[in-house]
N, C-alpha and C positions, 0 to 999 in steps of 0.2 A: 188373567191369572195364568201362571206357568207352572211347569213341573208336575210331579206326581201328587195328586191331591190326597192320596192315601198314605203318603209317607209319614213317618213318625215326627212329632214335633221336636224341635231342637231349641233348648234354652242355653244361651251363651251367658256366662257369668265370670266375674272376678271372684275367686274363692271366698275371701273373708268379707265381701261387701254386704252390709246389712240391707241395702236395696235389693240385691240379688237374692238374699234369704227371704225377703218379703214375697218376691215373685215365685220362688221355689216352693215356699210353704203354701201359697194360694193354689198352685197347680196340684200339689199333693193333697191338700184339703178337699179339692173338688174331684179328686180321683182321676185327674187327667194324665194320661200316659205320655211321657216325653223322655228324651235323652238330654243330658246336661254336658256341655263342653266347657271346661274351665280354661280360661285364658290368662296368660301372664300380662302384667301391665306393659303397655306399649304394643304388644302383639294384638291386643284387643282392638286397637285403632285400625290396624291393617285389615283385620277380619271383618269389622263392621263396614269399612269402606268398600271392600270387595262385594259385600252383599248389597251395596247401594243404599245403605242407611243414611238418613239425613244428619245424624249425629254419631259420635263415637262412643257414647255412654252405654253402659250395661246396667241391668239385664236387657237382653234382646231375645224375643221369641220368634223363631222361624216357623211359620205355619205350614200346614200340609200343602197349600196351593202355591208356596213360594213367596207369599207376602210376609211382611215384617210387622211385629208388634213390639215397640221399643219403649222401655221405661216401666218401672214397677207399677205405677199408677194405671197405665194403659193395660198392662197385663192383668191386673186385678179386675179392671173393667171387663176385659175379654172373658175372664173365667166366670163372671156373673156372681161372684161371692157376695152374699147379702150382709146386711148389718153395718153399713158404712155411716160415717159421720164426716162430711166434707170439711167442716171447720177444723176439727181436731186433726184429721189426716193431712190437710194442707199445712198446718203449722208444723206437724211432725216432719213432713217431707221437705219443706222449704226452709225451716229454721232449726228444729231440734236435731234432726239426723245429720245435716251438713256440719253443724256445730260439734256434735259428738265425733264425727270423722276428723275434723280439723284438730280438735283437742287431742285425741288419741295419737294421731300421726305426728303431731308436734312433739310428743314425748318419744314415740317409738322410733321415728326416723333419725332422731338425734342420738339415740343410744346404740352403739355398735353391737352390743350383745343382746339386743331385744329379741332377735329371731324373726323380725317382721319380714325380712326378705324371703326366708324359707316358707313362711305362712302364705305369702302372696303367690308362691310357686307351687303350692301343694295341689296335686291333681292335674297340673298342666303337662303338656307334652315335653319330652326330653329335649328336643331342639329349642323350644321356647325357654325352658329353664336354663339351658346352657348359655344362651345369648344374654338373658337377663343377668346372670351371675357375672358375665364378662363386662357388661356395661353398667353394673349396679351403682357405682359412684355417680355417674352422670344421671341415671334414672332417679336415684334418690334425690338429687338436687332439683330435678325437674318436678318431682312430686311435691317437694317442700314448697317450691315456688307456685305450682299450680293450685295447691290447696291453701296457700298462705299458712302452712303448718310450721311456723318458726318457733323455736323453743322459748324465745323471750316473751311470746304472747301467752304462754301457758297460764300464768296467774289470772289474766283476764278471761281466757277461755274456760278455765275451771269455774270461775265465778258465774259465768253465763250458763254453763251446764247446770250448776246448782239451782239457778233461777228456773230453768226448764223443768227440773225435777220438782221444785216447789209447786209449779203450775200443775203438773201431772198428779202430784200427791193430792191436791185440792180437787181435781176432776174425779179421781177415783174415790175420794171420800164422799163425793156427792152421788156418784153413780153406782158404786158397789162393784160386784164381781165382773160385770160386763158393761162396756161403754154404751152399748145400744141394746135396749131390751133385756131379755133374760137369757139369751143364748149367745154362744161364741160366734163372732162375725168379723167382718172386714176391719172394723175399727180396732178390735182387740188384736187381730193378727198384725195389723200395721204397727200398732204401738209396741207390741212385744218384740217383733222382728227388728224394728228400727232402734230399740233400746237394748237389744241383745248384747252388743259390744260392751255395755256397762254392767249388765246383769250377769253375764257369763253363765247362762244356763247349761247344765251338764246333760244336754240332750243332743242327739244327732239331727242334722249334720253339723250344727254349730260347734259341738264339742270337738270333733275331730278336725274341722277346718281351722279352728283357732288354737289347737294344741301346740305347745312349744314356745309360746310367747313368754318372754321374761320381762315383766313390767318394770320399767325403770323407776328409780326413786322419785322422779318428778311426778309420777302418776300413781304408783302403788298405794300410798297412804289414802289418797282420795277415793280410789276404787274400793278400798277396804271400808272406808266410812260410808260410802254410798250404798254398799251392799245391803245395809239394813234399812234403807229408805223404803217406805210403803210401796212406791212404784216399782222398784226393782225386785222386791219380794213378790209382787203381783206378776211381774214378767216371768220369773222363774216358775211360779205356779201355773201360769198359762201354758208355758212350754211343757211342763210335766203332764198337764191334763190334755193338751190338744195337739201337740206336735208329733205326728206319726209320719215320718219320712218314707218315701219310696226309694228304691235303689236304682238311680237313673244316671249316675255319673259315668261318662264314657271312660 
């Protein structure tokens, strides 16, 4: 172990990432004090490499002893948040959440006036934001390729998202207000945070992080129709009832 073991925890995030929101919420829920450093796309790769991380993905939690906890699942493990359901969480993490990201970015990155560039830069440093604005055309193409977020795939992606919502509607119909037991827990937090980009809860920090997006016509009608789905109503209710954020952004 290296470094000052009493230093404050540091959470590295990409501002609108639903995986980063999952980690952020778990730390807040457990009353764990930390600072948040928001990184721009591209800059996050340099930052994680400098820390010696094995991957460039975020979130990443830098612990007080200088060690790293990377990935929202591992960060939730570290917090000890109870009430998990591995089967549901794994499907959400590996199937549902990547699909939502791919679907939304396929529409947003193809729409020049969507505002997604400014959302990705919100809360990042001025030098990072300046560089990303300069290289945005190249970065946008890189993101499209990296996520396979191509506009012609949208009809298929939308249909797949709807199948995931069908599945969650059935799960919630069987289990009620909470996915595990009678109290809010890890499975609830995971489901709500990873579906927040579809449910658009008007709670902080999700509200301010995502403010300013102009949904393109390729996505807007579907988001409007999905808003009344039982799962997304449940997500907004969970946020309203249990999301109490701390003010930790640097």
